[in-house]
N, C-alpha and C positions, 0 to 999 in steps of 0.2 A: 343600948338605944333603939328605939322603934325608928326605921327610917319610914314607915307608911303612915298616913294621916288620912282622914275622912274627907269627903267630896266637897265639904262647904270650907276647908282650909284654905287660906290664900299664904303661899311662900314667898317671902320676902329676901329676895338674894343682895346683898349689900356687897358691893365691890369696893374695897377701901384701897385708898391710895398706898404706894410703897409696896414693899415685898414681903411684909408679913402680916398676921391676922390681928394685930394690936392686942393690948392687954384688956382684959375683960372689963375693966372700970371704963374703959373708953367705948367698947362695945355696948355696955349697959346705958351709958350717956347717948350714944347715937340712936339705940332701939327706943329709948324714951322719947327722945325728939322726933322719931318717925311716927310714933304712936300719936303724939300730939298733932302732928302734921296730917296724918289720915283722918283724925277726927274733924279737921277744920277745912280739908280741901273740898272744893265743890265737885271736882271729878278727878279720880284715881286712874291715872294710865295702867294698862296692865299689859303684859307680854312684850313690852318694849322698853328699854332701859331709859332711865330720866334721872335727872339730878333734881331732888326736891327742894323746896325753899327752906333751907336751913340757917343756923347762926354760921357767922363767917368761919370760925373755928371748926363747926362740925362739916362745912363745905370743904373745908381743907383736908377733912379725914376721910370723905366719901366720895368715891369716882362715879358711882352709878348705884340706881336702885331698880330691880326688877319686881314687879308683882305678877305672881302666875297662880292662877287657880288650880287646884287639884284636877277638878273635873273639867277644866277647858271651859268652864261656862262665860257666858257674854253679859249676863244680868247685871246692874248695877249693884255695887257692893254695898251693903249696910252695914258700915263699921262696927256699930254697937253689937251685931249678932254674928260677926266675923271672927272666926279664929286665925291670928297671924302666927305665922312660925318662920323665924328668924335665921338666915344663914349667912354669915359673915365670913367673907373670903378674901384674899389678895392673891393676884396672879404671880406665878414663880419665875424669878429672875431669868434671864436669858441663858446664863450658864449653866442653868439646869436642863437645857433641852440639847445639849451637846451631843448625846448619843451614847448610851452604854454600850452599843455593838460595833461602833465605828473604831478604826485605826487598830484593830487586834488582829491576830494570827494564831491559828490553830497549832498544836504541836507538830502535827503533820504536815504544816506548812499550806493549810487551806485556809486562804484569806475570808473572813466573814464581813469584810466591810460595807457591804450593801445587803447583807442578809435582813436586816431590821432597822428601823429608826425608834428612837426613844424620846418621850417627852414626859416632864413632870406637869402634872396638872394641880390646880386650873392654871392654863397656860393664856397668855395674852392673845395670841393667834386665833383662839378659839371662843373668845367673848363675843357674844352676839351671834353666834352660830346657830343654836337652837332655835331662838326666837325667830331667826330670818329664813329658817327652813319651813316652806309652807307645803303641807299635806292635807289629806282629807280631814275632817274633824274627827278628833280622838286617836289618830294613829299614832302620833307621838307620845302622848299620855297612856296609850296602852303599853308601849314598849317601855317607858320609864317604870311604870307600874311593875311590870313584869321583872324587870332588873332589880328592883328593889325587893321585891318578894323573894327572888331567888337568893339574894344577899342576905336575907333575913332568915331564909331557911336554913343557910350554911352558917350564921351566926349562932342559931339556936341547935346546931348540931342535929338537925334532922337526919336520921338513918337513911341513906341514899339507897340501901338494899331494900327498904320497905318503901319509899316515895322516890321515884326517879328524879334527880336534879342535876344535870350535868354543866349547868349555868352556861349554856352554848345557844348563842341566838343567831339565827342565819336570815339574812335580808336577801331577796331574790327579786330580780325583775330587770327590764330593759336598761342598756346604759344610757348614763346621763340623768337617772331620777334621783341622785343625790344618796345613794346608800352609804357610801362611805363618808361622806360629810355627816351623814346621820349618827353613823357609829362614833365618830370623833366628837360629835356634840353630845351625845348620851355619855360618853365617858367623862366629858367635861362637866356635865350636869351631875353624875354620880360623885364626882369630887368635891362638889359644892355640898350635896346633900348628905354625905357621909362622913364628914369631917369629925363628927363625934366619936366614931369608931376607928377611923383611919387618919394617921398623921400625913401620911404622903398616898397621892393616886399616880400610877404609872401607865402611860399608854406605850404599849410595844407594836409597832405597825411592821408586820413581816412582809417582805418583798417577796412574794411567792415566785416570780420568775427568776429571781437570782438563785433560788436554791437548787436549780438544776445546774450542777456544776459543769465546768468545762473540762473537769477530769472525771473520765468515764468511772460509774459506780459510786461516786462519792456524794451524791445528793442525801442519799438517805442518812450519812454521816453528818452532812451539814444540819440537817433537820434536827439530829440529836443533839449537835452541838449548840444549836440556837435555844433549844429548850432546857439544856443546862443552865444557861444564862437566865433564863426567864425564872427558872426553878430558883436561883439564887434571889430573885426579887421576891418571890412568893414566899421564901423561907422566913422573911421577916415579917411578922404578924401585924405590924404598924402600917404596911402596904396594902394598898388595893392595886391589884394588877389588872389591867384591861388588856386583853390580846387580840389585835385587829388584823385578821387574815382576809386581805382584799382578794378579790377574783379566786376563791378556794378552790374552784374546778381546777386550777393550775397545779395545786398540791393535791388535791383528792379527787382524782379523774376517775370516773367508774372502771374498776378493774374488771368488771364483766364485759365491758366494751373494747377492751384492748385486745388486738389482734396478736397472733403468734410474731408478727414482725415488730410489736412494740417493745422499745427497750426495756429490759428487766428493771432498769433503775427507777422507770416510772412507776412500777409495781412496788418497788422498795420504799419510795418516797410515800405513796398513799399508806402502806402499812406503818412506817415511821410515825407519820403524823397522828394516825388513830392511837398507836401505842403511847405516844407522848401525850396526847389528850387524855387518855385514860389515866395515865399517871399523875396527873395534876389535878384531876377532877377532885381529888381527896382534900384538897387544899380549899379551905372556906373563902380565901381571900384572892380568888380569880375570877374573871367573867371572860369568856372567848367570844368576840363579835366577828362573823363571818359575812362576806358578801359575794355574791355571783351573779354574773350576767347570763349563765346559762345552767340554770339549776338542775335541767334534766340530765347534764353530763356529770354530776357529782355522785360519788360512790354513796351507794344505799346506804353502809355502814356509817357515814359521816352524817347524812341526813338524818337517820334514825336516832343519833345522838343529840340532834339539836332539840332543845325543850320548845321552840317557838320558832316557826317559820313564817315571815311576813312578806307577802308581796308588795312591792313598792313599784308602782306602774306610773304612767303619765298623769299629770294634773288634770283634774276637771275644770269646768269653767270657773267655778267659785275659787278654787286654788290659785287658776291663773290670773284672776282679777286682782287678788291679793297680792301675787307676786309682782304684779306691774305696779301695783298702787305703792308697794314698798321700794322699788327702785326708782318710781317718779318722785317719792318723797325724799331718797336719798340725793337725787340729782338737785331738787329744790333747796336741800340743806346746803349742799356742795355750791350752789350758787350758778349752776349750770342753766337749770330751766326757772322761771319766774314762780314765785311762791303763790299758788292758787288752791282754792278748796278742791278736794278730791272727792270728796263724799257726795256733793250734788250731781246727779246725770245732767242737769242742764249745764253746768259749769263745764263738763265733760263733752257736752255736745252728742252724746250718744258714742264718741269714739272709742272711748275705753271699753266699752261693752262690744263693739264691732271688733276691734283688736282682740279681745278674750275668745270671741266665737271663732274667728279666723285661726286662733292659735290651738284649738284642741286638737291633740294626738302630737304635741310637739313636748320634748323633754324639757325638764327644768333647766337644765344646762344650756339649752338652745335658747330659751326664753331670756335668758339673762346676758346673752350676748348681743340682743336687738338694740337696746340702747346706745351700745357704743357704736354699731352699724347704722343707726339713725342719726346719731350725731354727725358722723363722718360725711353722711349724705346731704344733711342740711347744711353743714359748714362749707361743702363745696359749691353752695349756689352763690350767684352774684350778689344777691342782697343781704348775705350774712357779714356782720362787722365783727372785728376782734373784740373780744370781752364783752359781746351781747349776751344778754340772758334771753333764750329762747321761751315764746309763750307756751303754755301748756298744750294748747289746740295745734299749734304748729308743730309740736315735737310728736304728739299723737299721730299727726299726719306723716310724718317722717318715719314713724315706728312701723305704721301700717305699710308704707311702701317699702320699708326693710324686709317686713315680712313676707310680703308677695313676692319679692326677689328671692329670698331664701326656700320659699316653696315652689318657685319656678326652677331652682337650681335643684331641688330635690326631685322633681319631676324629670328633670334631664339625666341625673344620676341613674335615676330607675331604669329610664329607656336603654342608657347604655348598658346597664348591667344585663338586662333582658337580651340585648342583642348578642353580648357576648356569650350567653348560655348555648 
């Protein structure tokens, strides 16, 4: 099966209710109903999950639908000229998320309880994560295309001695930019898009810090034990295994920068990680996702193994506006803020633009904290009444005030740090 498609393709991801992907007859019935809906709908939502107007029986079967254009385009869809590609999926039951790596102990007494967490995808906790991560135009599409191309090369058994393909992705950049979330969202997306080839998709998230054992010189052994478990998953060709190594600099610290006083165990860990990565790359059904806040401290041998290295920086002003719009829409849906039009600058009285401009240079993690801070600040006022919905302009004022307080605190922390130097 080909994972790839041309730029005019619109992917239709249909999340079904329940814990199974449903019989083909039901899927065909839903697909036919959706095509009819697409042809008659005046405007088709994209990049946001919605529940279309279907029959009562079909509505019971469909939880949500997501339309996503392959090239990320924003032009209106012309249904007659559009190729729709359907992906049906159901989220895995909670008991599938208990963890392959928990509650076990090695033969030598080394406890691996926190070495890694394990989830079976698609998981309910990651539904909506991909579309709610806002980056500069094309970044997510580029990442997804690369991952699908790498898996296609593997499926076609392209000789890696001729064409290098380690299926290792490295995302690097400052903290709070969503690198780890993007890796999890990518794994979820791959689980949905590759169901024709793999029955199961596993996400194994390695806890880098836990692999430095409290027992002297055992860390390298812990790494080996962990990858033995990962290899067991990979050995089943029905499994797609995504291995996430967060803050990879903890495991693959540059050996050239290690001093003579550095514990030998640190070097053993780096060597063990590189050896294990080389051993599993021959398997076509594994993808390594690594993140780093300090890419310059990663061992060059690891960096060289990465097929693609993407810098994930702070969001630009257009991305910031989209992040704020998404958060405000959520608050409106939740009934916290009065439902008002967000698209019109007049309706916003320029406050959203002002807020976005003042927010340049902040991480996505910081931006997403502001609504809670703003709400706490607004509700502490004497005029607030319980169960009152806040107007959009009042809430934007509160967010701007919360932002200014955050920026002031940031300046104070910077001054304190300079005084300590």
